[in-house]
C-alpha positions as CSV (number, residue, x, y, z in Angstrom):
1,M,46.2,61.6,43.5
2,H,44.2,60.1,40.6
3,L,46.1,59.1,37.5
4,P,43.7,59.3,34.5
5,V,43.4,57.6,31.1
6,L,44.5,60.0,28.4
7,R,42.2,59.8,25.4
8,R,43.8,61.8,22.6
9,G,45.6,63.8,25.3
10,A,42.4,64.6,27.3
11,P,42.3,63.3,30.9
12,Y,39.4,60.8,31.5
13,R,38.2,59.2,34.7
14,S,37.0,55.6,34.4
15,V,34.5,53.9,36.6
16,E,36.9,51.0,37.1
17,T,40.1,51.9,39.0
18,V,43.0,50.2,40.8
19,T,44.9,51.5,43.8
20,L,48.7,51.7,43.8
21,R,50.2,51.1,47.2
22,D,53.6,51.7,48.9
23,L,55.5,48.5,49.0
24,R,56.8,49.2,52.5
25,T,53.6,50.4,54.3
26,G,50.7,49.3,52.2
27,E,49.4,52.9,52.2
28,P,47.7,54.1,49.1
29,V,49.9,56.2,46.8
30,A,47.5,56.8,43.8
31,E,44.3,55.7,42.3
32,V,44.5,54.8,38.6
33,S,41.7,54.8,36.0
34,L,41.5,51.6,34.0
35,A,40.5,51.7,30.3
36,N,38.3,48.8,29.3
37,R,38.7,46.9,26.0
38,G,35.7,48.7,24.3
39,L,37.0,52.2,25.1
40,I,40.4,51.3,23.6
41,A,38.8,49.8,20.5
42,R,36.8,53.1,20.0
43,D,39.8,55.3,20.5
44,L,42.1,53.3,18.1
45,S,39.5,53.3,15.3
46,D,38.9,56.0,12.8
47,G,35.2,56.8,13.2
48,A,32.9,59.1,11.3
49,A,33.8,62.0,13.6
50,G,37.3,62.0,12.0
51,N,39.1,62.3,15.4
52,G,40.9,58.9,15.5
53,P,44.5,57.9,15.0
54,R,44.6,59.2,11.4
55,A,43.6,62.7,12.4
56,A,46.1,62.5,15.3
57,R,48.9,61.5,12.9
58,A,47.9,64.3,10.6
59,A,48.1,66.9,13.4
60,L,51.6,65.6,14.5
61,A,52.9,65.3,10.9
62,A,51.9,69.0,10.3
63,V,54.5,70.0,12.8
64,P,57.9,70.3,11.0
65,L,60.6,67.8,12.0
66,A,62.8,70.7,13.3
67,E,60.0,71.7,15.7
68,R,59.3,68.1,16.7
69,L,63.0,67.8,17.7
70,E,62.7,71.1,19.5
71,I,59.7,69.8,21.4
72,C,61.7,66.8,22.5
73,R,64.6,69.1,23.6
74,R,62.2,71.2,25.7
75,A,60.5,68.1,27.1
76,A,63.9,66.8,28.3
77,T,64.3,69.8,30.6
78,L,60.6,69.7,31.7
79,F,60.7,66.0,32.5
80,A,63.9,66.3,34.6
81,E,63.3,69.7,36.3
82,A,59.7,70.9,36.2
83,E,56.6,70.5,38.2
84,L,54.2,68.8,35.8
85,P,50.4,68.2,36.0
86,V,49.9,64.4,36.1
87,G,46.8,64.0,38.2
88,L,43.2,64.1,37.0
89,Y,42.5,67.3,38.8
90,G,45.7,69.0,37.8
91,E,47.8,67.7,40.8
92,R,51.4,68.6,40.1
93,Q,54.4,66.4,40.5
94,S,58.0,67.6,41.0
95,P,61.0,65.6,40.0
96,E,61.5,64.6,43.6
97,D,57.9,63.6,43.9
98,Y,58.3,61.5,40.8
99,L,61.3,59.7,42.1
100,R,59.6,59.0,45.5
101,D,56.4,57.8,43.9
102,L,58.2,55.6,41.3
103,S,60.3,54.0,44.0
104,S,57.5,53.4,46.4
105,T,55.3,51.4,44.0
106,S,57.9,49.7,41.8
107,G,60.6,48.8,44.4
108,I,63.4,50.4,42.4
109,P,65.7,52.3,44.7
110,V,65.6,56.1,44.4
111,A,69.3,56.2,43.4
112,L,68.5,53.9,40.4
113,C,65.3,55.9,39.6
114,R,67.5,59.0,39.5
115,A,69.9,57.4,37.1
116,N,67.1,56.3,34.8
117,L,65.6,59.9,34.9
118,A,69.0,61.1,33.6
119,K,69.0,58.5,30.9
120,L,65.5,59.4,29.6
121,R,66.4,63.1,29.7
122,T,69.4,62.4,27.5
123,V,67.3,60.4,25.0
124,L,64.9,63.4,24.6
125,A,67.7,66.0,24.5
126,E,69.8,64.1,22.0
127,M,66.9,63.1,19.7
128,P,68.6,64.3,16.5
129,E,71.4,61.8,17.2
130,V,68.9,59.1,18.1
131,L,67.1,59.6,14.8
132,A,70.4,59.7,12.9
133,G,71.1,56.2,14.4
134,L,67.6,54.9,13.7
135,T,67.5,56.2,10.1
136,R,71.2,55.6,9.4
137,G,71.7,59.2,8.5
138,L,68.7,59.9,6.1
139,P,68.3,63.6,5.3
140,A,65.5,65.4,7.0
141,D,63.2,65.5,4.0
142,A,62.8,61.7,4.2
143,L,60.7,62.2,7.3
144,D,59.4,65.7,7.1
145,P,56.1,66.4,5.3
146,A,56.8,70.1,5.6
147,A,60.0,69.8,3.6
148,P,59.9,70.6,-0.2
149,A,60.7,67.0,-1.2
150,C,57.8,65.6,0.9
151,G,58.8,62.3,2.5
152,S,61.2,61.3,-0.3
153,V,64.9,61.1,-1.0
154,S,66.8,59.7,-4.0
155,G,63.7,58.4,-5.8
156,S,62.4,56.7,-2.6
157,H,59.4,57.5,-0.5
158,Y,59.1,56.7,3.2
159,Q,55.5,55.8,4.0
160,P,54.2,55.4,7.6
161,S,53.2,51.8,8.2
162,T,50.7,52.9,10.9
163,D,48.8,55.8,12.3
164,V,49.6,55.0,15.9
165,L,52.3,53.2,17.8
166,G,50.9,51.0,20.6
167,A,53.2,49.9,23.4
168,V,52.5,47.4,26.2
169,L,55.1,48.5,28.7
170,P,56.9,46.8,31.7
171,S,57.5,47.8,35.3
172,N,61.1,46.5,35.6
173,S,63.0,49.7,34.7
174,P,62.1,53.3,33.6
175,G,65.0,53.2,31.1
176,V,62.9,51.1,28.6
177,H,60.7,54.1,27.9
178,G,63.6,55.5,25.8
179,L,62.6,53.0,23.1
180,W,59.2,54.5,22.3
181,L,60.1,58.2,22.8
182,P,61.5,58.6,19.2
183,A,58.0,57.9,17.8
184,I,57.0,61.5,18.5
185,A,60.0,62.8,16.6
186,L,59.2,60.4,13.8
187,G,55.6,61.8,13.6
188,I,53.7,58.8,14.9
189,P,51.1,59.2,17.8
190,L,51.2,56.9,20.8
191,A,48.9,54.6,22.7
192,L,50.7,53.4,25.8
193,K,49.7,50.7,28.2
194,P,51.9,51.3,31.3
195,G,53.2,48.6,33.6
196,R,51.0,47.8,36.6
197,E,53.4,49.2,39.2
198,E,55.0,51.9,37.0
199,P,52.6,54.3,35.4
200,W,54.7,57.2,36.6
201,S,57.4,57.4,33.9
202,P,55.2,57.2,30.8
203,L,52.6,59.6,32.2
204,R,55.3,62.1,33.2
205,L,57.0,61.8,29.8
206,L,53.7,62.5,28.1
207,A,53.0,65.5,30.4
208,A,56.4,66.9,29.5
209,L,55.8,66.4,25.8
210,A,52.4,68.1,26.0
211,A,53.9,71.0,28.0
212,A,56.7,71.3,25.4
213,G,54.1,71.8,22.6
214,C,53.4,68.4,21.3
215,P,49.8,68.1,19.8
216,R,47.9,66.5,22.7
217,E,45.8,64.3,20.4
218,A,49.0,62.3,19.6
219,L,49.4,61.3,23.3
220,G,47.4,58.2,24.5
221,F,47.7,56.6,27.9
222,Y,45.7,53.5,28.7
223,P,46.2,51.7,32.0
224,T,44.3,48.5,31.5
225,D,44.1,44.7,32.0
226,H,45.3,41.8,29.8
227,A,42.3,42.1,27.5
228,G,42.9,45.9,27.0
229,A,46.6,45.2,26.3
230,T,45.6,42.7,23.6
231,E,43.3,45.3,22.1
232,I,46.1,47.7,21.8
233,L,48.3,45.1,20.0
234,L,45.4,44.2,17.7
235,R,44.3,47.7,16.9
236,S,47.6,49.4,16.5
237,G,49.2,49.0,13.0
238,R,52.6,48.8,14.8
239,S,53.3,48.1,18.4
240,L,56.0,47.3,21.0
241,L,55.5,44.4,23.5
242,F,57.7,44.0,26.6
243,G,57.5,40.9,28.8
244,D,58.9,37.5,29.6
245,A,59.0,34.6,27.2
246,R,55.5,33.5,28.1
247,T,54.1,37.0,27.5
248,V,55.8,37.7,24.2
249,G,55.6,34.1,22.8
250,P,52.1,34.3,21.2
251,W,53.1,37.5,19.3
252,A,56.5,36.4,18.1
253,R,55.5,35.8,14.5
254,D,53.3,38.9,14.2
255,P,55.2,41.4,12.0
256,R,53.1,44.3,13.5
257,V,54.5,43.6,16.9
258,Q,58.2,44.4,17.8
259,I,59.1,42.0,20.6
260,H,61.2,43.1,23.6
261,G,61.5,40.0,25.7
262,P,64.4,38.4,27.6
263,G,67.8,39.5,26.2
264,F,70.0,36.6,27.5
265,S,73.0,39.0,27.1
266,K,76.4,37.6,27.8
267,V,80.1,38.1,28.3
268,I,82.2,35.7,26.2
269,F,85.9,34.9,26.6
270,G,88.2,33.6,24.0
271,A,90.6,30.9,24.9
272,D,93.4,33.5,24.7
273,Q,91.8,35.6,27.5
274,V,90.6,33.0,30.0
275,A,93.8,33.3,32.1
276,E,93.6,37.1,31.9
277,W,90.1,37.2,33.6
278,P,91.3,39.5,36.5
279,R,91.8,42.3,34.0
280,H,88.2,42.0,32.8
281,L,86.4,41.3,36.1
282,E,85.1,44.9,36.6
283,T,83.4,44.8,33.2
284,V,81.8,41.5,34.1
285,V,80.6,42.8,37.5
286,S,79.1,46.0,35.9
287,S,77.4,44.0,33.1
288,V,75.6,41.8,35.7
289,L,74.9,44.4,38.4
290,Q,74.1,47.7,36.7
291,N,70.5,49.0,37.1
292,G,69.9,46.3,39.7
293,G,70.2,43.6,37.0
294,R,66.7,44.3,35.8
295,S,67.4,45.0,32.1
296,C,67.6,42.7,29.1
297,L,71.0,44.3,28.5
298,N,72.3,42.9,31.8
299,A,74.6,39.9,31.4
300,S,72.8,36.7,32.6
301,G,75.7,34.5,31.4
302,V,79.5,34.4,31.2
303,W,80.7,31.8,28.7
304,L,84.2,30.5,28.6
305,P,85.9,27.7,26.6
306,A,86.9,24.8,28.7
307,V,90.5,24.3,27.5
308,G,92.0,21.5,29.5
309,P,92.3,21.4,33.4
310,M,94.1,24.7,33.6
311,G,91.5,26.5,31.5
312,T,88.6,25.0,33.4
313,A,90.3,26.0,36.7
314,A,90.8,29.6,35.5
315,A,87.1,29.8,34.4
316,R,86.0,28.6,37.9
317,D,88.4,31.1,39.5
318,L,86.5,33.8,37.5
319,A,83.2,32.5,38.7
320,Q,84.5,32.4,42.3
321,A,85.8,36.0,42.1
322,L,82.5,37.2,40.6
323,A,80.6,35.5,43.4
324,L,82.7,37.2,46.0
325,R,82.1,40.6,44.5
326,L,78.3,40.2,44.1
327,A,77.8,38.4,47.4
328,A,79.0,41.7,49.0
329,V,76.1,43.5,47.6
330,E,73.5,44.0,50.3
331,A,69.8,44.8,50.2
332,R,69.3,48.3,51.5
333,P,66.3,50.6,52.1
334,L,64.9,52.1,48.9
335,A,65.9,55.6,50.0
336,D,69.5,54.6,50.7
337,P,71.9,56.4,48.2
338,Q,74.0,53.3,48.2
339,A,71.2,50.9,47.2
340,E,72.1,48.8,44.2
341,I,69.3,46.2,43.9
342,A,65.5,46.6,43.6
343,A,62.7,45.1,45.7
344,F,60.0,42.9,44.3
345,P,56.5,44.6,44.3
346,V,55.0,41.2,45.0
347,A,56.9,39.3,47.6
348,A,55.6,35.9,46.5
349,T,57.3,36.4,43.2
350,A,60.8,36.6,44.8
351,H,60.1,33.4,46.8
352,R,58.8,31.6,43.7
353,I,62.0,32.6,41.7
354,S,64.3,31.5,44.5
355,A,62.4,28.1,44.8
356,W,62.7,27.6,41.1
357,I,66.5,28.1,41.2
358,D,66.8,25.7,44.1
359,R,64.9,23.0,42.2
360,Q,67.1,23.4,39.1
361,L,70.2,23.2,41.3
362,E,69.1,19.6,42.2
363,I,70.1,18.7,38.7
364,P,73.8,17.8,38.5
365,G,76.1,20.3,36.7
366,A,75.4,23.6,38.5
367,E,76.4,25.1,41.8
368,D,75.4,28.3,43.7
369,L,78.7,30.0,44.5
370,T,77.2,33.0,46.2
371,A,75.3,30.9,48.7
372,A,78.5,29.3,49.8
373,V,80.2,32.7,50.1
374,R,77.4,34.2,52.2
375,G,77.4,31.1,54.5
376,T,81.2,31.4,55.3
377,G,81.8,31.9,59.0
378,R,78.1,32.1,59.8
379,P,76.0,29.6,61.8
380,E,73.7,28.9,58.8
381,R,73.4,29.7,55.1
382,V,72.0,33.1,54.3
383,D,69.0,32.7,52.0
384,R,68.9,34.7,48.8
385,V,65.5,36.0,49.7
386,V,65.7,38.8,52.4
387,E,63.4,41.3,53.9
388,V,64.6,44.9,54.5
389,D,62.6,47.9,55.5
390,G,59.3,46.2,54.7
391,C,60.5,45.1,51.2
392,T,61.4,41.7,49.7
393,F,64.7,41.4,47.8
394,L,66.6,38.7,45.9
395,L,70.3,38.9,46.6
396,P,72.7,38.6,43.6
397,T,73.3,35.1,42.6
398,V,76.3,33.6,40.7
399,L,76.2,30.0,39.5
400,W,79.1,27.8,38.3
401,V,77.6,25.7,35.4
402,S,79.9,22.9,34.1
403,D,77.2,21.5,31.8
404,P,76.2,23.9,29.0
405,D,73.0,21.9,28.5
406,H,71.9,22.6,32.1
407,P,68.7,24.6,32.3
408,L,70.4,27.2,34.5
409,A,72.9,27.9,31.7
410,H,70.2,29.7,29.8
411,A,68.2,31.4,32.5
412,E,67.5,35.1,32.8
413,L,65.8,36.5,36.0
414,L,64.7,39.9,37.3
415,F,67.7,40.5,39.6
416,P,71.5,40.3,39.4
417,F,71.7,36.6,38.3
418,C,74.5,35.1,36.3
419,S,75.6,31.7,35.2
420,V,79.3,31.2,34.5
421,V,79.3,28.4,31.9
422,A,82.3,26.3,30.6
423,A,81.8,24.8,27.2
424,P,84.0,23.0,24.7
425,P,85.8,25.6,22.5
426,S,84.5,24.2,19.2
427,E,80.9,24.2,20.5
428,L,80.8,27.4,22.5
429,L,79.2,29.7,20.0
430,D,76.8,27.0,18.9
431,R,75.6,26.6,22.5
432,I,75.2,30.2,23.7
433,G,71.7,30.6,22.2
434,P,69.9,33.9,21.4
435,T,72.0,36.8,22.7
436,L,70.8,40.5,22.6
437,V,74.3,41.8,23.5
438,A,77.6,40.0,23.8
439,T,80.7,41.6,25.2
440,A,83.7,39.6,23.9
441,F,87.3,39.4,25.2
442,T,89.6,38.0,22.6
443,A,92.5,39.0,20.4
444,D,92.3,35.8,18.4
445,P,91.5,36.8,14.7
446,G,89.8,33.5,14.1
447,F,87.5,33.7,17.1
448,R,86.8,37.4,16.4
449,Q,85.6,36.4,13.0
450,A,83.5,33.6,14.4
451,L,81.8,36.0,16.7
452,L,81.1,38.4,13.8
453,D,79.6,35.5,11.9
454,C,77.6,34.2,14.8
455,P,73.8,34.5,14.0
456,A,72.8,34.2,17.6
457,I,74.4,37.6,18.6
458,D,72.6,40.8,17.9
459,H,74.9,43.5,19.3
460,L,78.5,42.7,19.6
461,N,81.1,44.6,21.7
462,F,84.8,43.8,21.6
463,G,86.8,44.8,24.7
464,P,85.9,46.4,28.0
465,V,82.4,47.6,27.1
466,P,79.7,46.6,29.6
467,T,76.7,44.9,28.0
468,W,74.3,47.6,29.2
469,Q,76.3,50.4,27.5
470,I,74.7,51.2,24.2
471,S,75.2,53.9,21.6
472,F,72.5,56.1,20.0
473,A,74.0,55.1,16.7
474,Q,73.1,51.5,17.3
475,P,69.4,51.0,18.1
476,H,68.9,48.9,21.2
477,E,66.6,46.0,20.0
478,G,65.0,46.2,16.6
479,N,64.8,49.5,14.8
480,L,61.8,51.8,15.5
481,F,62.1,53.7,12.3
482,E,62.1,50.5,10.2
483,H,59.1,49.3,12.3
484,L,57.1,52.5,11.7
485,Y,58.1,53.3,8.1
486,R,58.4,51.4,4.8
487,R,60.5,52.4,1.9
488,R,59.1,52.2,-1.7
489,A,60.5,53.3,-5.0
490,V,58.8,56.2,-6.8
491,R,59.1,57.1,-10.5
492,E,57.2,59.8,-12.5
493,L,57.2,60.1,-16.3
494,R,56.4,63.6,-17.2
495,P,55.2,64.5,-20.8
496,A,57.3,66.9,-22.7
497,P,56.1,70.5,-22.7
498,P,53.9,71.5,-25.8
499,A,56.5,73.9,-27.1
500,A,59.1,71.2,-27.2
501,I,56.6,68.9,-29.1
502,A,55.9,71.6,-31.7
503,L,59.6,72.3,-32.2
504,E,60.3,68.6,-32.8
505,A,57.4,68.5,-35.4
506,T,58.7,71.4,-37.5
507,S,62.3,70.1,-37.5
């Protein structure tokens, strides 16, 4: 199968290609066309022909909002159930083909791929609720050029900030594609750069949208290299960028780019709940392990106040129990329905991450509890890097960190990895650092208020809500509507009708 570039929705074969291979066998799975920087620059510029992003946005905006939402609803069913043309020559892909292909090149187990398929289907099917959350309940005429009060509500006008949304996408989890999907309902065309090992999800989603009736010129798909990704970010008036700290760092201050980097999500205990940790263990396990630990929503830290010897002992007991639970998770073949963790597409990456953890463990103040658990009763310690069915995995890792300044207290890695950190109660919230999602266990009114006031926390859950569990009414990271639209006040002074002027003169 050849996966093409989509230029204004039209398949295009490039001279330059790359081959996607099965992780287990090395056999070719697909050939992918690569768009060079010049091609992307041309497509994202409005030339004399009038067929650039501005024309694409006009075509999409001409579709009433109600129909755009209906397109999303139809696309939900097509994405999850239909055979769709995804290849250059019309090769069709069934849902089972999609799951197989996605798993074979990304290393994500089929069971997790299936769960992410269901998640993306839900985002498309529930797009009205998604938009209500993003717009905080604005009426339809705020976004619908076809409505009588075109693009305005209560004296305000919502003006698009861009003619196209660019997105430089990752390969870690298909679920992240739910973040750009609302752009179509919001009337903004797309220019997507897929992850190297995961072109399958964005391409299938675009195929489903096209089959559901979305104007094809609004659908751009550009597999490319680093230079091409940079061109998308520079040429798009607004864009999304996914990646690690090194990738997103240079763009962090660019208001055109919405950053989706490490989340450093956490579970936080109040002093009143440390001794009650057994009641909360399942929420902690789920927060760390769900989706193979590959999301920025997964907890990479559990923070507890170190309140005297008893409190510290209870915190360590929690760390030990968490290590026992996660050490029982095994690497399984990708097709195993019980598989819970993903393989690394590049084996050297797993070895490099493991070696980095071991180097940091040489610094006093941190201990790998899962390594000790796996080594119990065995002739030698079981390494966290394992090979199964031709794939390389990192086994879940739980650390006990007694020094909140230790580098491993603030690490986030692409597998189920968690540091359990004990910190002085008065300093805990000052030490946690940036936190995309925090799930907090406490009934202490003072600590609850401190959590609400903490500027480091973006999303805050109280009680047994896993960090990965989000609501459509609460946008995940950033707000796509606010990224794509700006609000401005509009006033109009209308002169009095001539008849009224004449009447005033005679009186």
